[in-house]
VMD Tcl script that draws the C-alpha trace (Angstrom):
set ca {
  {108.92 100.04 121.22}
  {109.40 98.45 117.81}
  {109.94 100.28 114.55}
  {108.75 98.50 111.44}
  {110.59 99.07 108.19}
  {108.90 97.77 105.02}
  {110.67 95.05 103.08}
  {110.00 94.11 99.48}
  {109.58 90.41 98.68}
  {112.13 89.59 95.99}
  {112.01 85.78 96.04}
  {109.67 83.15 97.44}
  {111.30 79.78 98.17}
  {108.13 77.95 99.24}
  {104.83 78.78 100.93}
  {106.61 79.72 104.15}
  {110.01 81.21 103.30}
  {110.94 84.26 101.25}
  {113.75 86.73 100.75}
  {112.92 90.36 101.48}
  {114.95 93.43 100.57}
  {115.17 96.20 103.17}
  {116.87 99.02 101.23}
  {119.71 96.78 100.07}
  {119.81 94.45 103.07}
  {118.39 91.05 102.15}
  {116.92 88.81 104.82}
  {115.32 85.39 104.81}
  {111.87 85.70 106.40}
  {108.89 83.51 107.18}
  {105.71 84.50 105.31}
  {103.35 81.86 106.71}
  {101.41 84.37 108.84}
  {100.35 86.57 105.91}
  {98.09 85.05 103.25}
  {98.62 85.73 99.58}
  {102.07 87.34 99.72}
  {103.76 87.36 96.33}
  {106.96 88.61 94.73}
  {106.98 92.43 94.63}
  {104.74 92.84 97.69}
  {105.86 94.88 100.70}
  {105.63 93.43 104.20}
  {106.30 94.45 107.78}
  {108.52 91.93 109.56}
  {108.91 91.25 113.28}
  {111.35 88.64 114.66}
  {111.80 87.15 111.19}
  {108.08 86.76 110.48}
  {106.08 88.86 108.03}
  {103.16 90.11 110.13}
  {101.41 92.43 107.68}
  {101.34 93.16 103.96}
  {101.39 96.79 102.82}
  {100.26 98.43 99.63}
  {103.06 99.91 97.55}
  {101.69 103.39 98.33}
  {101.74 102.79 102.11}
  {105.23 101.27 101.96}
  {106.57 104.27 100.04}
  {105.00 106.69 102.53}
  {106.77 104.92 105.40}
  {110.07 104.82 103.49}
  {109.73 108.53 102.69}
  {109.21 109.32 106.39}
  {112.36 107.36 107.32}
  {114.37 109.24 104.68}
  {113.17 112.62 105.96}
  {114.05 111.77 109.57}
  {117.59 110.60 108.78}
}
mol new
graphics top color blue
foreach p $ca { graphics top sphere $p radius 0.5 }
foreach p [lrange $ca 0 end-1] q [lrange $ca 1 end] { graphics top cylinder $p $q radius 0.2 }
display resetview
């Protein structure tokens, strides 16, 4: 089973690479699989690839659930 933690796009290097922030942990990710991703968007990442964009509301709901479980 995989758990997906939302990351916020903080920098886009080109059409395929971006930096995402996962609660203070910054990772270089590939965004080529998700159309229209821009700085400030939240994404779900698997194996270094963004696989889905999330609304800010949905991302915050997931983050809230993680906080309550920890």
